[in-house]
PDB file of N, CA, C and O in Angstrom:
ATOM      1  N   UNK A   1       6.399   3.855 -18.382  1.00  0.00           N
ATOM      2  CA  UNK A   1       5.627   2.961 -17.668  1.00  0.00           C
ATOM      3  C   UNK A   1       4.384   2.541 -18.549  1.00  0.00           C
ATOM      4  O   UNK A   1       3.654   3.334 -19.145  1.00  0.00           O
ATOM      5  N   UNK A   2       4.262   1.179 -18.534  1.00  0.00           N
ATOM      6  CA  UNK A   2       3.148   0.599 -19.371  1.00  0.00           C
ATOM      7  C   UNK A   2       1.751   0.891 -18.650  1.00  0.00           C
ATOM      8  O   UNK A   2       1.660   1.300 -17.492  1.00  0.00           O
ATOM      9  N   UNK A   3       0.756   0.642 -19.436  1.00  0.00           N
ATOM     10  CA  UNK A   3      -0.638   0.807 -18.922  1.00  0.00           C
ATOM     11  C   UNK A   3      -0.817  -0.162 -17.764  1.00  0.00           C
ATOM     12  O   UNK A   3      -1.388   0.240 -16.750  1.00  0.00           O
ATOM     13  N   UNK A   4      -0.381  -1.374 -17.841  1.00  0.00           N
ATOM     14  CA  UNK A   4      -0.474  -2.384 -16.755  1.00  0.00           C
ATOM     15  C   UNK A   4       0.246  -1.927 -15.485  1.00  0.00           C
ATOM     16  O   UNK A   4      -0.255  -2.086 -14.372  1.00  0.00           O
ATOM     17  N   UNK A   5       1.432  -1.356 -15.686  1.00  0.00           N
ATOM     18  CA  UNK A   5       2.221  -0.958 -14.528  1.00  0.00           C
ATOM     19  C   UNK A   5       1.470   0.333 -13.876  1.00  0.00           C
ATOM     20  O   UNK A   5       1.485   0.494 -12.656  1.00  0.00           O
ATOM     21  N   UNK A   6       0.879   1.154 -14.666  1.00  0.00           N
ATOM     22  CA  UNK A   6       0.174   2.368 -14.177  1.00  0.00           C
ATOM     23  C   UNK A   6      -1.103   1.907 -13.507  1.00  0.00           C
ATOM     24  O   UNK A   6      -1.463   2.460 -12.468  1.00  0.00           O
ATOM     25  N   UNK A   7      -1.779   0.962 -14.023  1.00  0.00           N
ATOM     26  CA  UNK A   7      -2.955   0.329 -13.408  1.00  0.00           C
ATOM     27  C   UNK A   7      -2.653  -0.207 -11.993  1.00  0.00           C
ATOM     28  O   UNK A   7      -3.313   0.113 -11.005  1.00  0.00           O
ATOM     29  N   UNK A   8      -1.541  -1.098 -11.977  1.00  0.00           N
ATOM     30  CA  UNK A   8      -1.102  -1.644 -10.712  1.00  0.00           C
ATOM     31  C   UNK A   8      -0.638  -0.592  -9.690  1.00  0.00           C
ATOM     32  O   UNK A   8      -0.744  -0.807  -8.482  1.00  0.00           O
ATOM     33  N   UNK A   9      -0.124   0.544 -10.181  1.00  0.00           N
ATOM     34  CA  UNK A   9       0.386   1.568  -9.270  1.00  0.00           C
ATOM     35  C   UNK A   9      -0.857   2.310  -8.640  1.00  0.00           C
ATOM     36  O   UNK A   9      -0.868   2.658  -7.460  1.00  0.00           O
ATOM     37  N   UNK A  10      -1.824   2.511  -9.450  1.00  0.00           N
ATOM     38  CA  UNK A  10      -3.077   3.172  -8.921  1.00  0.00           C
ATOM     39  C   UNK A  10      -3.832   2.255  -8.041  1.00  0.00           C
ATOM     40  O   UNK A  10      -4.391   2.753  -7.064  1.00  0.00           O
ATOM     41  N   UNK A  11      -3.929   0.956  -8.256  1.00  0.00           N
ATOM     42  CA  UNK A  11      -4.585   0.018  -7.373  1.00  0.00           C
ATOM     43  C   UNK A  11      -3.844  -0.114  -6.044  1.00  0.00           C
ATOM     44  O   UNK A  11      -4.435  -0.099  -4.965  1.00  0.00           O
ATOM     45  N   UNK A  12      -2.556  -0.240  -6.169  1.00  0.00           N
ATOM     46  CA  UNK A  12      -1.813  -0.217  -4.807  1.00  0.00           C
ATOM     47  C   UNK A  12      -1.943   0.962  -4.073  1.00  0.00           C
ATOM     48  O   UNK A  12      -2.161   0.872  -2.865  1.00  0.00           O
ATOM     49  N   UNK A  13      -1.834   2.179  -4.670  1.00  0.00           N
ATOM     50  CA  UNK A  13      -1.987   3.447  -3.938  1.00  0.00           C
ATOM     51  C   UNK A  13      -3.338   3.581  -3.325  1.00  0.00           C
ATOM     52  O   UNK A  13      -3.456   3.979  -2.166  1.00  0.00           O
ATOM     53  N   UNK A  14      -4.394   3.254  -4.088  1.00  0.00           N
ATOM     54  CA  UNK A  14      -5.738   3.308  -3.589  1.00  0.00           C
ATOM     55  C   UNK A  14      -5.973   2.402  -2.371  1.00  0.00           C
ATOM     56  O   UNK A  14      -6.535   2.802  -1.351  1.00  0.00           O
ATOM     57  N   UNK A  15      -5.477   1.074  -2.555  1.00  0.00           N
ATOM     58  CA  UNK A  15      -5.680   0.125  -1.522  1.00  0.00           C
ATOM     59  C   UNK A  15      -5.065   0.574  -0.290  1.00  0.00           C
ATOM     60  O   UNK A  15      -5.662   0.518   0.786  1.00  0.00           O
ATOM     61  N   UNK A  16      -3.865   1.024  -0.421  1.00  0.00           N
ATOM     62  CA  UNK A  16      -3.003   1.340   0.835  1.00  0.00           C
ATOM     63  C   UNK A  16      -3.589   2.649   1.497  1.00  0.00           C
ATOM     64  O   UNK A  16      -3.477   2.836   2.709  1.00  0.00           O
ATOM     65  N   UNK A  17      -4.188   3.508   0.698  1.00  0.00           N
ATOM     66  CA  UNK A  17      -4.870   4.678   1.236  1.00  0.00           C
ATOM     67  C   UNK A  17      -6.042   4.210   2.123  1.00  0.00           C
ATOM     68  O   UNK A  17      -6.225   4.724   3.226  1.00  0.00           O
ATOM     69  N   UNK A  18      -6.729   3.362   1.703  1.00  0.00           N
ATOM     70  CA  UNK A  18      -7.810   2.752   2.601  1.00  0.00           C
ATOM     71  C   UNK A  18      -7.288   2.109   3.755  1.00  0.00           C
ATOM     72  O   UNK A  18      -7.830   2.262   4.850  1.00  0.00           O
ATOM     73  N   UNK A  19      -6.178   1.329   3.583  1.00  0.00           N
ATOM     74  CA  UNK A  19      -5.607   0.669   4.740  1.00  0.00           C
ATOM     75  C   UNK A  19      -5.025   1.765   5.779  1.00  0.00           C
ATOM     76  O   UNK A  19      -5.153   1.580   6.990  1.00  0.00           O
ATOM     77  N   UNK A  20      -4.431   2.821   5.303  1.00  0.00           N
ATOM     78  CA  UNK A  20      -4.010   3.855   6.174  1.00  0.00           C
ATOM     79  C   UNK A  20      -5.157   4.509   6.975  1.00  0.00           C
ATOM     80  O   UNK A  20      -5.046   4.871   8.146  1.00  0.00           O
ATOM     81  N   UNK A  21      -6.250   4.622   6.234  1.00  0.00           N
ATOM     82  CA  UNK A  21      -7.379   5.245   7.001  1.00  0.00           C
ATOM     83  C   UNK A  21      -7.975   4.251   8.135  1.00  0.00           C
ATOM     84  O   UNK A  21      -8.416   4.639   9.217  1.00  0.00           O
ATOM     85  N   UNK A  22      -7.917   2.973   7.726  1.00  0.00           N
ATOM     86  CA  UNK A  22      -8.340   1.954   8.778  1.00  0.00           C
ATOM     87  C   UNK A  22      -7.402   1.923  10.020  1.00  0.00           C
ATOM     88  O   UNK A  22      -7.834   1.727  11.156  1.00  0.00           O
ATOM     89  N   UNK A  23      -6.029   2.138   9.714  1.00  0.00           N
ATOM     90  CA  UNK A  23      -5.145   2.195  10.726  1.00  0.00           C
ATOM     91  C   UNK A  23      -5.406   3.420  11.584  1.00  0.00           C
ATOM     92  O   UNK A  23      -5.528   3.342  12.807  1.00  0.00           O
ATOM     93  N   UNK A  24      -5.489   4.576  10.886  1.00  0.00           N
ATOM     94  CA  UNK A  24      -5.809   5.832  11.682  1.00  0.00           C
ATOM     95  C   UNK A  24      -7.055   5.785  12.529  1.00  0.00           C
ATOM     96  O   UNK A  24      -7.080   6.364  13.615  1.00  0.00           O
ATOM     97  N   UNK A  25      -8.017   5.160  12.097  1.00  0.00           N
ATOM     98  CA  UNK A  25      -9.339   4.980  12.742  1.00  0.00           C
ATOM     99  C   UNK A  25      -9.296   3.768  13.812  1.00  0.00           C
ATOM    100  O   UNK A  25     -10.331   3.417  14.379  1.00  0.00           O
ATOM    101  N   UNK A  26      -8.160   3.200  14.042  1.00  0.00           N
ATOM    102  CA  UNK A  26      -8.057   1.983  14.929  1.00  0.00           C
ATOM    103  C   UNK A  26      -8.704   0.702  14.591  1.00  0.00           C
ATOM    104  O   UNK A  26      -8.914  -0.147  15.457  1.00  0.00           O
ATOM    105  N   UNK A  27      -9.046   0.531  13.277  1.00  0.00           N
ATOM    106  CA  UNK A  27      -9.688  -0.633  12.837  1.00  0.00           C
ATOM    107  C   UNK A  27      -8.665  -1.693  12.803  1.00  0.00           C
ATOM    108  O   UNK A  27      -8.946  -2.811  13.233  1.00  0.00           O
ATOM    109  N   UNK A  28      -7.420  -1.409  12.291  1.00  0.00           N
ATOM    110  CA  UNK A  28      -6.403  -2.346  12.266  1.00  0.00           C
ATOM    111  C   UNK A  28      -5.187  -1.885  13.030  1.00  0.00           C
ATOM    112  O   UNK A  28      -5.119  -0.691  13.324  1.00  0.00           O
ATOM    113  N   UNK A  29      -4.178  -2.747  13.396  1.00  0.00           N
ATOM    114  CA  UNK A  29      -3.018  -2.301  14.066  1.00  0.00           C
ATOM    115  C   UNK A  29      -1.846  -2.095  13.108  1.00  0.00           C
ATOM    116  O   UNK A  29      -1.917  -2.500  11.947  1.00  0.00           O
ATOM    117  N   UNK A  30      -0.768  -1.468  13.586  1.00  0.00           N
ATOM    118  CA  UNK A  30       0.336  -1.245  12.735  1.00  0.00           C
ATOM    119  C   UNK A  30       0.922  -2.533  12.163  1.00  0.00           C
ATOM    120  O   UNK A  30       1.477  -2.570  11.065  1.00  0.00           O
ATOM    121  N   UNK A  31       0.773  -3.541  12.931  1.00  0.00           N
ATOM    122  CA  UNK A  31       1.335  -4.961  12.472  1.00  0.00           C
ATOM    123  C   UNK A  31       0.453  -5.394  11.345  1.00  0.00           C
ATOM    124  O   UNK A  31       0.952  -5.861  10.320  1.00  0.00           O
ATOM    125  N   UNK A  32      -0.877  -5.254  11.498  1.00  0.00           N
ATOM    126  CA  UNK A  32      -1.774  -5.640  10.465  1.00  0.00           C
ATOM    127  C   UNK A  32      -1.504  -4.857   9.163  1.00  0.00           C
ATOM    128  O   UNK A  32      -1.464  -5.416   8.067  1.00  0.00           O
ATOM    129  N   UNK A  33      -1.325  -3.560   9.337  1.00  0.00           N
ATOM    130  CA  UNK A  33      -1.050  -2.626   8.252  1.00  0.00           C
ATOM    131  C   UNK A  33       0.273  -3.183   7.464  1.00  0.00           C
ATOM    132  O   UNK A  33       0.307  -3.428   6.258  1.00  0.00           O
ATOM    133  N   UNK A  34       1.249  -3.319   8.297  1.00  0.00           N
ATOM    134  CA  UNK A  34       2.537  -3.669   7.546  1.00  0.00           C
ATOM    135  C   UNK A  34       2.504  -5.062   6.887  1.00  0.00           C
ATOM    136  O   UNK A  34       3.185  -5.294   5.888  1.00  0.00           O
ATOM    137  N   UNK A  35       1.695  -6.002   7.465  1.00  0.00           N
ATOM    138  CA  UNK A  35       1.519  -7.360   6.837  1.00  0.00           C
ATOM    139  C   UNK A  35       0.733  -7.244   5.532  1.00  0.00           C
ATOM    140  O   UNK A  35       0.999  -7.930   4.545  1.00  0.00           O
ATOM    141  N   UNK A  36      -0.294  -6.298   5.582  1.00  0.00           N
ATOM    142  CA  UNK A  36      -1.165  -6.033   4.430  1.00  0.00           C
ATOM    143  C   UNK A  36      -0.357  -5.320   3.370  1.00  0.00           C
ATOM    144  O   UNK A  36      -0.480  -5.642   2.189  1.00  0.00           O
ATOM    145  N   UNK A  37       0.470  -4.356   3.756  1.00  0.00           N
ATOM    146  CA  UNK A  37       1.337  -3.718   2.825  1.00  0.00           C
ATOM    147  C   UNK A  37       2.236  -4.665   2.053  1.00  0.00           C
ATOM    148  O   UNK A  37       2.380  -4.544   0.837  1.00  0.00           O
ATOM    149  N   UNK A  38       2.854  -5.631   2.781  1.00  0.00           N
ATOM    150  CA  UNK A  38       3.708  -6.570   2.267  1.00  0.00           C
ATOM    151  C   UNK A  38       2.960  -7.429   1.125  1.00  0.00           C
ATOM    152  O   UNK A  38       3.464  -7.621   0.019  1.00  0.00           O
ATOM    153  N   UNK A  39       1.791  -7.887   1.491  1.00  0.00           N
ATOM    154  CA  UNK A  39       0.967  -8.617   0.584  1.00  0.00           C
ATOM    155  C   UNK A  39       0.640  -7.797  -0.723  1.00  0.00           C
ATOM    156  O   UNK A  39       0.798  -8.277  -1.845  1.00  0.00           O
ATOM    157  N   UNK A  40       0.197  -6.590  -0.500  1.00  0.00           N
ATOM    158  CA  UNK A  40      -0.123  -5.688  -1.646  1.00  0.00           C
ATOM    159  C   UNK A  40       1.153  -5.402  -2.512  1.00  0.00           C
ATOM    160  O   UNK A  40       1.065  -5.318  -3.737  1.00  0.00           O
ATOM    161  N   UNK A  41       2.285  -5.261  -1.875  1.00  0.00           N
ATOM    162  CA  UNK A  41       3.545  -4.971  -2.669  1.00  0.00           C
ATOM    163  C   UNK A  41       3.771  -6.117  -3.656  1.00  0.00           C
ATOM    164  O   UNK A  41       4.054  -5.906  -4.836  1.00  0.00           O
ATOM    165  N   UNK A  42       3.632  -7.382  -3.112  1.00  0.00           N
ATOM    166  CA  UNK A  42       3.830  -8.588  -3.803  1.00  0.00           C
ATOM    167  C   UNK A  42       2.783  -8.711  -4.920  1.00  0.00           C
ATOM    168  O   UNK A  42       3.097  -9.150  -6.027  1.00  0.00           O
ATOM    169  N   UNK A  43       1.510  -8.310  -4.611  1.00  0.00           N
ATOM    170  CA  UNK A  43       0.548  -8.529  -5.573  1.00  0.00           C
ATOM    171  C   UNK A  43       0.611  -7.583  -6.757  1.00  0.00           C
ATOM    172  O   UNK A  43       0.467  -7.997  -7.908  1.00  0.00           O
ATOM    173  N   UNK A  44       0.843  -6.207  -6.441  1.00  0.00           N
ATOM    174  CA  UNK A  44       0.707  -5.234  -7.462  1.00  0.00           C
ATOM    175  C   UNK A  44       2.155  -4.827  -7.940  1.00  0.00           C
ATOM    176  O   UNK A  44       2.272  -4.226  -9.008  1.00  0.00           O
ATOM    177  N   UNK A  45       3.103  -5.094  -7.287  1.00  0.00           N
ATOM    178  CA  UNK A  45       4.534  -4.660  -7.637  1.00  0.00           C
ATOM    179  C   UNK A  45       4.612  -3.258  -8.250  1.00  0.00           C
ATOM    180  O   UNK A  45       5.013  -3.021  -9.389  1.00  0.00           O
ATOM    181  N   UNK A  46       4.171  -2.337  -7.340  1.00  0.00           N
ATOM    182  CA  UNK A  46       4.231  -0.999  -7.825  1.00  0.00           C
ATOM    183  C   UNK A  46       5.581  -0.448  -8.018  1.00  0.00           C
ATOM    184  O   UNK A  46       6.497  -0.843  -7.298  1.00  0.00           O
ATOM    185  N   UNK A  47       5.767   0.395  -8.892  1.00  0.00           N
ATOM    186  CA  UNK A  47       7.160   1.123  -9.228  1.00  0.00           C
ATOM    187  C   UNK A  47       7.423   2.112  -8.173  1.00  0.00           C
ATOM    188  O   UNK A  47       8.484   2.074  -7.550  1.00  0.00           O
ATOM    189  N   UNK A  48       6.456   3.057  -7.915  1.00  0.00           N
ATOM    190  CA  UNK A  48       6.670   4.153  -7.078  1.00  0.00           C
ATOM    191  C   UNK A  48       6.265   3.775  -5.580  1.00  0.00           C
ATOM    192  O   UNK A  48       6.832   4.288  -4.616  1.00  0.00           O
ATOM    193  N   UNK A  49       5.283   2.877  -5.466  1.00  0.00           N
ATOM    194  CA  UNK A  49       4.706   2.553  -4.223  1.00  0.00           C
ATOM    195  C   UNK A  49       5.850   1.958  -3.229  1.00  0.00           C
ATOM    196  O   UNK A  49       5.833   2.177  -2.017  1.00  0.00           O
ATOM    197  N   UNK A  50       6.742   1.262  -3.815  1.00  0.00           N
ATOM    198  CA  UNK A  50       7.852   0.744  -2.930  1.00  0.00           C
ATOM    199  C   UNK A  50       8.791   1.875  -2.264  1.00  0.00           C
ATOM    200  O   UNK A  50       9.501   1.624  -1.290  1.00  0.00           O
ATOM    201  N   UNK A  51       8.733   3.053  -2.833  1.00  0.00           N
ATOM    202  CA  UNK A  51       9.404   4.193  -2.446  1.00  0.00           C
ATOM    203  C   UNK A  51       8.792   4.774  -1.084  1.00  0.00           C
ATOM    204  O   UNK A  51       9.468   5.323  -0.214  1.00  0.00           O
ATOM    205  N   UNK A  52       7.553   4.588  -1.041  1.00  0.00           N
ATOM    206  CA  UNK A  52       6.803   5.030   0.198  1.00  0.00           C
ATOM    207  C   UNK A  52       6.173   4.184   1.067  1.00  0.00           C
ATOM    208  O   UNK A  52       5.520   4.638   2.006  1.00  0.00           O
ATOM    209  N   UNK A  53       6.295   2.913   0.855  1.00  0.00           N
ATOM    210  CA  UNK A  53       5.494   1.911   1.591  1.00  0.00           C
ATOM    211  C   UNK A  53       5.656   2.027   3.127  1.00  0.00           C
ATOM    212  O   UNK A  53       4.675   1.940   3.866  1.00  0.00           O
ATOM    213  N   UNK A  54       6.895   2.223   3.588  1.00  0.00           N
ATOM    214  CA  UNK A  54       7.097   2.274   5.135  1.00  0.00           C
ATOM    215  C   UNK A  54       7.346   3.707   5.592  1.00  0.00           C
ATOM    216  O   UNK A  54       7.265   3.948   6.797  1.00  0.00           O
ATOM    217  N   UNK A  55       7.614   4.587   4.809  1.00  0.00           N
ATOM    218  CA  UNK A  55       8.045   5.941   5.183  1.00  0.00           C
ATOM    219  C   UNK A  55       7.032   6.679   5.976  1.00  0.00           C
ATOM    220  O   UNK A  55       7.371   7.403   6.912  1.00  0.00           O
ATOM    221  N   UNK A  56       5.749   6.505   5.611  1.00  0.00           N
ATOM    222  CA  UNK A  56       4.635   7.331   6.190  1.00  0.00           C
ATOM    223  C   UNK A  56       4.304   6.858   7.650  1.00  0.00           C
ATOM    224  O   UNK A  56       3.716   7.646   8.392  1.00  0.00           O
ATOM    225  N   UNK A  57       4.657   5.599   8.102  1.00  0.00           N
ATOM    226  CA  UNK A  57       4.314   5.099   9.288  1.00  0.00           C
ATOM    227  C   UNK A  57       5.424   4.974  10.345  1.00  0.00           C
ATOM    228  O   UNK A  57       5.118   4.654  11.493  1.00  0.00           O
ATOM    229  N   UNK A  58       6.680   5.210  10.009  1.00  0.00           N
ATOM    230  CA  UNK A  58       7.770   5.053  10.870  1.00  0.00           C
ATOM    231  C   UNK A  58       7.897   6.199  11.779  1.00  0.00           C
ATOM    232  O   UNK A  58       8.805   6.230  12.609  1.00  0.00           O
TER     233      UNK A  58
END
């Protein structure tokens, strides 16, 4: 994994952790979360993040 890939992975995981917290606190809906996840997957293109993106919320 290159440094850029590692950075993108960290940014994706951190961003989605915050989004999950917002979802759990009722700030955003599941639909908003999934839409945001799709955008962040496209933006950061994480290697490992794609393995977990929808598993935690189904």
